[in-house]
Structures are given as C-alpha cells and as structure tokens.
N, C-alpha and C positions, 0 to 999 in steps of 0.2 A: 561646372560650378563646384565650389568647395564642399557644399553640403547638399546633396541631391534631394534628400527627404525634406529639408527645409525649403528648397526651391519649389518642390512639388506642392507642399502645403501652402506656400505663398500664392502659387498660381491658382490653386483650388479656392482660396479665399477670395480671389478676384473673379470667380466663376469661369475660369479657364478649364476646360475638360482635358483629361489625359486620354490617350488612345488605348491604354491598357490599365489594368488594376494595380499592377506591381511593376517596378523597374525590371528591365531585362538586361542580360549581358549583350552588349553591342559588338560590332565587328572588331572594335579595338580591344575587346576584352574587359571593358569598363561598364559599369551600370549606366543605362540610359533610360530616358522616358521621353516620349513624343507628346507634344501638345497639339490639340485639335486645331486644324487650320481655320475652321469657321470662327474660332474664338481668338485668332491671332492675325486678323486682317488678311486671311487667305494664304498665309505662309505656314508651312509645316516647321515647327520648332523642335529641335532635339536638345534635350538637356543631358549632359554627360558628367558623371562624377569625375572630379579632378584627381 
C-alpha cells in the first residue's frame, strides 16, 4: 500500500483487527501489518508499505 498508516486506520474503522499494535519490519525490509483472519473471511491479509 502507498500509505500503511492510512490503510491500517481504514481497516480499524471497519472493525478489522490487526494482529499487532504497531507495524513491524517484514522479511522484505519494509513495514508490514497483518489483519486478523477472522475479520477477513478466514484469510490472513498482509499490508506492506510500498
């Protein structure tokens, strides 16, 4: 995503839970956030800063 913080806030406004409190550095070296699968139709969603 172009703006990770904005994407996280948008998800939270739609009652989608994040798996951690803050974004973390992922394997690619970019900030990532995972969305809770129970709130995403059973699919683990990873948001990654572009």
